[in-house]
C-alpha positions in Angstrom: -18.1 -64.7 92.4 -20.6 -63.2 90.0 -18.4 -64.1 87.0 -18.0 -67.7 88.2 -21.8 -68.0 88.5 -22.5 -66.6 85.0 -19.8 -68.8 83.4 -21.1 -71.9 85.2 -24.7 -71.2 84.1 -23.5 -70.7 80.5 -21.7 -74.1 80.6 -24.7 -75.8 82.1 -26.9 -74.3 79.3 -24.5 -75.7 76.7 -24.7 -79.1 78.4 -28.5 -79.1 78.3 -28.6 -77.9 74.7 -27.9 -81.4 73.0 -30.6 -83.0 75.1 -33.1 -80.4 74.1 -32.2 -80.7 70.4 -32.4 -84.5 70.7 -35.9 -84.3 72.2 -37.1 -82.4 69.1 -35.2 -84.6 66.6 -32.5 -82.0 65.7 -29.5 -84.0 66.7 -28.1 -83.5 63.2 -27.4 -79.8 64.1 -24.7 -81.0 66.5 -23.2 -83.8 64.4 -23.6 -82.4 60.9 -23.7 -78.6 61.0 -22.1 -77.4 64.2 -18.7 -79.0 63.3 -18.3 -77.0 60.1 -19.6 -73.8 61.6 -17.2 -74.1 64.6 -14.2 -74.9 62.4 -15.0 -71.9 60.1 -15.2 -69.6 63.2 -11.9 -71.0 64.4 -10.0 -70.7 61.2 -11.3 -67.3 60.2 -10.9 -65.9 63.8 -7.4 -67.4 64.2 -6.2 -65.9 60.9 -7.8 -62.6 61.6 -6.2 -62.2 65.0 -2.8 -63.3 63.6 -3.0 -60.8 60.8 -4.1 -58.1 63.2 -1.1 -58.7 65.4 1.3 -59.1 62.5 0.4 -55.6 61.2 1.3 -53.9 64.5 4.6 -52.0 63.9 7.6 -52.9 66.1 10.3 -50.4 65.2 12.6 -51.1 68.2 14.1 -54.3 69.6 12.3 -54.7 72.9 13.3 -58.3 73.6 13.1 -59.4 77.2 16.5 -60.8 78.3 17.7 -62.6 81.3 21.4 -62.9 80.5 24.5 -61.1 79.3 24.1 -59.7 75.8 26.7 -60.0 73.1 29.2 -57.1 73.2 33.0 -57.3 73.5 34.8 -60.5 72.5 36.2 -61.1 76.0 32.8 -60.8 77.8 31.0 -64.1 77.8 27.4 -63.8 76.5 24.4 -66.0 76.9 23.2 -66.9 73.3 19.8 -68.2 74.5 18.9 -65.9 77.4 20.0 -62.9 75.4 20.2 -64.0 71.8 22.0 -61.8 69.3 21.0 -63.9 66.2 18.1 -65.8 64.8 19.3 -69.2 66.0 19.4 -68.0 69.6 15.8 -66.6 69.2 14.6 -70.0 67.8 16.2 -71.8 70.8 14.7 -69.4 73.3 11.3 -69.5 71.6 11.4 -73.3 71.7 12.1 -73.2 75.4 9.2 -70.8 75.8 6.7 -72.9 73.8 7.6 -76.4 75.1 9.0 -75.7 78.6 7.4 -72.4 79.6 10.8 -70.7 80.1 9.5 -67.4 81.5 6.9 -68.9 83.7 9.6 -71.1 85.3 11.1 -67.9 86.7 7.9 -66.9 88.4 8.5 -65.8 92.0 6.4 -65.3 95.0 6.7 -62.3 97.2 5.8 -61.8 100.9 6.3 -59.0 103.3 8.5 -60.1 106.2 9.4 -57.6 108.9 8.4 -54.8 106.6 10.6 -56.0 103.8 9.6 -57.8 100.6 11.1 -61.3 100.5 11.1 -63.2 97.2 10.9 -67.0 96.9 10.5 -69.7 94.3 6.9 -70.3 93.0 7.0 -73.3 90.7 3.5 -74.7 91.2 2.0 -72.5 88.5 4.7 -73.5 86.1 4.4 -77.2 86.9 0.6 -77.4 86.6 0.5 -75.2 83.5 3.0 -77.5 81.9 1.0 -80.5 83.0 -2.2 -79.1 81.6 -0.8 -78.0 78.2 1.2 -81.2 77.5 -1.7 -83.4 78.6 -4.1 -81.5 76.4 -1.7 -81.9 73.4 -1.3 -85.6 74.0 -5.1 -86.1 74.2 -5.6 -84.2 70.9 -2.9 -86.3 69.2 -4.5 -89.5 70.6 -7.8 -88.5 69.1 -6.3 -88.4 65.6 -7.0 -92.1 65.4 -10.6 -91.2 64.7 -9.8 -89.0 61.7 -7.2 -91.1 59.8 -7.4 -94.5 58.1 -5.2 -96.5 58.5 -4.1 -95.3 61.9 -0.5 -94.1 62.0 1.8 -96.4 64.1 3.0 -93.4 66.2 -0.6 -92.7 67.4 -0.8 -96.3 68.7 2.6 -96.0 70.3 1.6 -92.7 71.9 -1.6 -94.3 73.3 0.4 -97.3 74.6 2.9 -95.1 76.3 0.1 -92.9 77.8 -1.5 -96.0 79.3 1.8 -97.6 80.3 0.7 -98.4 83.9 -2.5 -100.2 82.7 -4.5 -98.9 85.6 -8.1 -100.1 85.5 -10.3 -101.4 82.7 -10.4 -99.6 80.4 -7.0 -98.2 81.0 -6.7 -94.9 82.7 -4.4 -92.7 80.6 -1.8 -90.7 82.5 -2.7 -87.6 80.4 -6.3 -87.8 81.6 -5.3 -87.8 85.2 -2.7 -85.1 84.6 -5.1 -82.7 82.8 -7.6 -83.0 85.7 -4.8 -82.0 88.2 -3.7 -79.1 86.0 -7.2 -77.8 85.4 -8.1 -78.0 89.1 -5.1 -76.0 90.1 -5.6 -73.3 87.4 -9.3 -73.0 88.4 -8.7 -72.9 92.2 -5.9 -70.4 91.7 -8.4 -68.0 90.2 -11.0 -68.7 92.9 -8.9 -68.9 96.1 -6.2 -66.2 95.5 -7.7 -62.8 96.1 -5.5 -61.0 93.7 -6.3 -63.4 90.9 -10.0 -63.4 91.7 -10.1 -59.6 91.5 -8.7 -59.5 88.0 -10.5 -62.6 86.6 -13.3 -62.0 84.1 -16.2 -64.1 82.9 -14.0 -65.1 79.9 -11.4 -66.6 82.1 -13.8 -68.8 84.1 -15.8 -69.7 81.0 -12.7 -71.0 79.1 -11.6 -73.1 82.1 -15.1 -74.5 82.7 -15.6 -75.2 79.0 -12.3 -77.2 78.8 -13.3 -78.9 82.1 -16.6 -79.9 80.4 -14.8 -81.4 77.5 -12.4 -83.4 79.7 -15.1 -84.5 82.1 -17.5 -85.8 79.5 -14.6 -87.5 77.7 -13.7 -89.4 80.9 -17.4 -90.2 81.5 -17.6 -91.8 78.1 -14.4 -93.8 78.5 -15.1 -95.2 82.0 -18.9 -95.0 82.7 -20.9 -94.3 79.5 -19.0 -96.0 76.7 -19.7 -94.9 73.2 -19.6 -97.1 70.1 -16.1 -96.4 68.8 -17.0 -97.7 65.3 -19.9 -95.2 65.1 -17.6 -92.4 66.4 -15.0 -93.3 63.8 -17.6 -93.3 61.0 -18.8 -89.9 62.1 -15.3 -88.4 62.3 -14.4 -89.8 58.9 -17.7 -88.4 57.6 -16.6 -84.9 58.7 -13.2 -85.3 56.9 -14.8 -86.5 53.7 -17.7 -83.9 53.9 -20.3 -86.6 54.1 -21.3 -86.7 57.8 -24.1 -89.0 59.0 -26.1 -88.9 62.1 -24.9 -91.8 64.3 -27.5 -94.1 65.8 -27.8 -95.0 69.4 -25.0 -92.7 70.6 -25.2 -91.7 74.3 -26.3 -88.2 75.3 -22.9 -87.7 77.0 -21.3 -88.0 73.5 -23.5 -85.2 72.1 -22.7 -83.0 75.1 -19.0 -83.8 74.6 -19.2 -82.7 70.9 -21.1 -79.5 71.9 -18.4 -78.5 74.3 -15.7 -79.2 71.8 -17.2 -77.2 69.0 -18.1 -74.3 71.2 -14.5 -74.3 72.5 -13.3 -74.2 68.9 -15.5 -71.3 68.0 -14.7 -69.5 71.2 -10.9 -70.0 70.9 -9.9 -67.0 68.7 -12.0 -64.6 70.7 -10.5 -65.6 74.1 -7.2 -65.5 75.9 -6.6 -69.0 74.6 -5.2 -67.3 71.5 -1.9 -67.0 73.3 -1.2 -70.3 71.6 -0.7 -68.3 68.4 0.2 -64.9 69.8 3.3 -66.2 71.6 5.0 -66.4 68.2 4.3 -62.7 67.4 5.4 -61.4 70.8 8.2 -58.8 70.2 9.6 -59.4 73.7 10.1 -63.1 72.7 10.8 -63.2 68.9 13.4 -60.4 68.5 17.1 -60.7 68.8 18.9 -58.4 71.3 21.2 -56.8 68.7 20.8 -53.1 69.6 24.5 -52.9 70.3 25.4 -54.1 66.8 22.7 -52.4 64.8 20.9 -49.1 65.0 17.2 -49.4 64.8 15.4 -46.2 63.6 11.7 -45.6 64.1 10.4 -45.6 60.5 7.5 -43.2 61.2 9.5 -40.5 62.9 8.9 -37.1 61.3 12.0 -35.4 59.9 13.6 -33.1 62.5 15.9 -30.2 61.8 19.1 -30.9 63.8 21.0 -28.0 65.4 24.6 -29.3 65.3 27.3 -28.2 67.8 29.2 -26.4 65.1 26.0 -24.3 64.4 25.5 -23.8 68.1 29.0 -22.5 68.6 28.8 -20.2 65.6 25.7 -18.7 67.1 27.0 -18.3 70.6 30.8 -18.1 70.2 31.0 -14.5 71.4 29.0 -15.2 74.6 30.9 -18.5 75.2 34.2 -16.7 75.1 33.0 -13.9 77.3 31.9 -16.5 79.9 35.2 -18.3 79.7 33.8 -21.4 78.1 36.2 -23.3 75.7 35.4 -23.1 72.0 36.8 -25.2 69.1 37.1 -22.2 66.8 38.6 -18.9 67.8 
């Protein structure tokens, strides 16, 4: 519980920071300076982590497979679950990225009558999928603030997201879905003893920071509306490197911005970097072709090999005396 408390205090301090800056007339730090600092941290950190992982040597094929590998012609193989070529790897990676293929196979285990019994556990997969897809849709919807004119597909996505037209303004399905997914992921770390034991400050802080972004966004949409024209002007100012401090923007908007930019800067240093690391995971991005191709460790030191012929030449007399067969008399 200590990690939860520290992370909650950290998020509350971030929420209070915009109000404190506004009180001393330094709102421009959040609207004009923090965006570029956060984006710089994000890009530099992201590239650094990717390059660090890319330099890690992977001499062997250690792909995780769940199906029959390609071998003899009369044995049916599974080209996606155990890919032997690059197209199979691409198909499996697409399933992993868009449908959380490996998480779908997550199982639950319980001891019944002294024996482990395994069962299906799809809630983590479902809520994880709900959270990630909702987050992606929300980010895409927000692109309308950064482009002019607004692309038609952004308007179509927003219309589809608000298809049921619940409330005024419309409650987007992605907004409700991300709250459900976030709540499950957070409660899972708090309620499940095993998850609580291995959870660190960074795990709770990331979840609470994202929750802060989502909560303040919903508050602005439904309770403390912001001037969308001013928001659009601010976003276009960032894009054109000529930001201006918006006038008469609610404090909730500044808290929302603070959460977003801290999340951007925090992203490369946290476990959220799995978004980029999944593409460099050797258990996912390698073909299972060890039966067709020999993979040799490139940094193995040369070893003097003692062949069987040399072994027999050395011990032929003793082998014959012991009655062991020899190839040469």
